[in-house]
Structures are given as C-alpha cells and as structure tokens.
C-alpha positions in Angstrom: -54.6 0.6 30.1 -52.0 -1.6 28.3 -50.3 -2.8 31.3 -53.5 -4.7 32.1 -54.3 -6.0 29.1 -50.3 -7.0 28.7 -50.8 -8.6 32.5 -53.9 -10.2 31.3 -51.9 -12.3 28.4 -49.0 -12.4 30.0 -50.9 -15.2 31.9 -51.1 -17.0 29.1 -46.8 -18.1 29.4 -48.4 -19.7 33.0 -47.3 -17.2 35.7 -49.5 -16.9 38.0 -50.8 -13.1 38.4 -50.8 -12.6 42.0 -47.1 -13.2 41.9 -46.5 -10.1 40.2 -44.8 -6.8 41.7 -44.7 -3.4 40.7 -44.4 -3.2 36.8 -41.6 -1.0 35.4 -40.4 0.3 31.6 -37.0 -0.3 29.8 -36.1 2.9 27.3 -33.7 2.2 24.7 -29.8 3.4 25.9 -27.9 6.0 24.3 -24.2 6.2 24.4 -24.7 9.2 26.8 -28.2 8.5 28.8 -28.6 5.4 30.4 -31.0 5.6 33.1 -31.8 3.4 35.5 -34.5 4.8 37.6 -36.7 1.3 37.0 -33.8 -0.6 38.9 -35.4 0.8 42.4 -38.7 -1.0 41.5 -37.0 -4.5 40.2 -35.3 -4.6 43.5 -38.3 -4.1 45.4 -40.0 -6.7 43.7 -36.8 -9.2 44.0 -36.6 -8.7 47.8 -40.2 -10.3 48.1 -39.9 -12.4 46.0 -42.4 -10.8 43.1 -42.0 -11.3 39.2 -41.5 -8.1 37.6 -43.2 -7.4 34.2 -41.3 -5.0 32.1 -42.6 -3.1 29.1 -40.5 -2.5 26.4 -39.6 0.7 24.5 -41.1 1.9 21.3 -40.2 4.7 19.2 -42.8 5.7 16.6 -43.5 9.0 14.6 -39.8 10.5 16.5 -37.9 13.2 14.8 -34.6 13.6 14.9 -33.2 16.6 16.7 -31.9 17.9 13.7 -35.2 18.1 12.1 -36.9 19.1 15.0 -34.7 22.3 15.2 -35.0 23.0 11.3 -38.8 22.6 11.6 -39.0 19.8 9.3 -42.0 17.3 9.7 -39.6 14.1 9.2 -39.8 11.4 11.0 -37.6 8.5 12.1 -38.3 4.9 11.1 -40.1 3.0 13.9 -38.2 1.1 16.4 -39.6 -1.4 18.8 -37.0 -2.8 21.6 -36.9 -6.7 21.6 -36.3 -9.0 24.8 -32.2 -9.1 23.7 -32.4 -5.3 24.2 -33.8 -5.3 27.1 -31.9 -8.1 28.7 -28.5 -6.5 27.5 -29.6 -3.2 29.3 -30.8 -4.7 32.3 -27.3 -6.2 32.8 -25.7 -3.3 31.9 -27.8 -1.6 34.5 -26.9 -4.0 37.3 -22.8 -3.3 36.3 -23.9 0.3 36.7 -26.1 0.0 40.2 -24.3 -3.1 41.3 -26.6 -3.7 44.0 -27.4 -7.4 43.4 -31.0 -7.0 42.4 -30.4 -9.5 39.8 -27.9 -10.9 37.5 -26.7 -12.9 34.1 -28.4 -16.1 36.0 -31.5 -14.6 36.7 -34.6 -16.5 35.1 -36.7 -14.9 33.0 -39.7 -14.9 30.5 -39.7 -12.9 27.1 -43.1 -12.6 25.1 -43.8 -11.3 21.5 -47.1 -10.4 20.5 -49.2 -11.4 23.9 -52.8 -11.6 23.4 -52.4 -11.9 19.5 -52.3 -14.4 16.8 -48.7 -15.8 17.1 -47.9 -14.8 20.5 -44.7 -16.6 21.2 -42.3 -17.1 24.7 -39.0 -18.0 25.6 -37.6 -18.3 28.7 -34.1 -18.5 30.0 -31.1 -16.7 32.1 -30.9 -13.1 31.0 -27.6 -13.8 29.5 -29.0 -16.2 27.8 -32.1 -14.1 26.7 -29.5 -11.3 26.0 -28.4 -13.7 23.1 -31.0 -15.7 21.7 -34.5 -14.5 22.5 -35.0 -12.8 19.8 -34.4 -15.3 17.1 -37.2 -17.3 18.9 -39.3 -14.4 19.3 -39.6 -12.6 16.3 -41.3 -9.1 15.4 -42.5 -6.8 18.0 -44.2 -6.3 20.4 -42.2 -7.8 22.9 -42.0 -7.8 26.8 -40.0 -9.4 29.8 -40.8 -10.9 33.2 -38.1 -11.1 35.7 -38.8 -14.2 37.9 -39.6 -13.6 41.7 -38.0 -16.1 44.1 -41.6 -16.8 45.1 -42.1 -18.6 41.5 -44.4 -21.6 42.5 -43.3 -25.0 41.5 -46.1 -25.1 38.9 -45.3 -21.9 37.2 -41.8 -23.2 36.9 -43.0 -26.7 34.9 -45.1 -24.3 32.6 -42.3 -21.9 32.0 -39.5 -24.2 31.4 -40.9 -25.6 28.2 -39.9 -22.4 26.8 -36.7 -22.4 28.1 -33.6 -22.0 25.4 -31.8 -24.8 27.7 -34.2 -26.6 29.8 -30.7 -28.2 31.4 -29.6 -25.0 32.3 -32.8 -23.4 33.2 -33.4 -26.8 35.7 -29.4 -26.2 37.4 -30.5 -22.2 37.7 -33.6 -22.9 39.4 -32.8 -25.7 41.8 -29.7 -23.5 43.1 -31.5 -20.1 42.9 -35.5 -20.4 43.1 -36.8 -23.8 44.4 -38.1 -23.6 47.6 -37.7 -19.9 48.2 -40.5 -17.6 49.5 
C-alpha cells in the first residue's frame, strides 16, 4: 500500500511511527466543491494527541468535462498538490467547520519525494507552510504531517531542524505542545 511506504519513509523526518493516528487524503478544492470529510479523522487524531499523515491529491490522465462529453481522449496536464496548497485548504476547511481541530499556528511537517533520492522536509505552522513550504520542497510528490500534542521531545528536536523559523517553532512548541500528553 502506498500509505505504508510513505509511513516508513516519513520516519526519516524524525517522527515516531507509533505516534500516528489515521491517515487522511486532501483533494484539490474547486470553487464549488470543498469537501471536508477528512476533517473528522484529523479531529479524532488531534483529540488523542496523535500525528496525522495527509496524503495529497494528484491529477494524472484526467479529462475535462467537455472532452469527456464529446468522447475526446484528450487529457489535462498532470497536477500535483503541494504542501502549501494543502495547508491553505486545511485552514480554509477549519474556517468552514469551525470546530477548532487545528489552526494557523498548528505545527506540521511538509515532505517531498519521501523514500527517493532528494527527499526534502520542511516544518512550521500551517500558516508558514501555506506561505513558504513549496519553495523549499520543490517538485512533487508532497505529503504533510500535522503534529499531535503527544509529540515527544526527541521528535521536536529533530523536526525543529527543518523549521522555516526556528524561533517561531520553539515559541509555538512551548506554548501548545511541550509536556502535553
């Protein structure tokens, strides 16, 4: 299973696999379709303090509605969701749902090309990742891990090394994560 491969490879980010809850998927939003079905699983994971692995959408060999309707085998160019797009959509989903499962200052880790040559990690708040992760991570494939409150001190120390802003990371860590179980 691809999520098993990603879970194994994401260990390279320094997060302990036994601290993960349910894995969720994030799809590309459209102007008229913004599903938040992933939100309930994230909320469950956050309630018990576990990390959430978010698998990001890819669109490969997709047809437009017009080409499908006309029976033309013309495909759209491939699209790969980025960590920045995922973080933006997560924040938008929190605005829609408003249940406080996470917010702009929730800590997360973005990953690119896990398990492959050139894998790259970046960490920060969801707001920071929405604004600056993609420049650091580069090309696809991306995934995101939303940190749980049970994050161990050793995980914190390791993941902080990938932080966009280590000072901000430490501030949020001390305020919202340190010593929580």
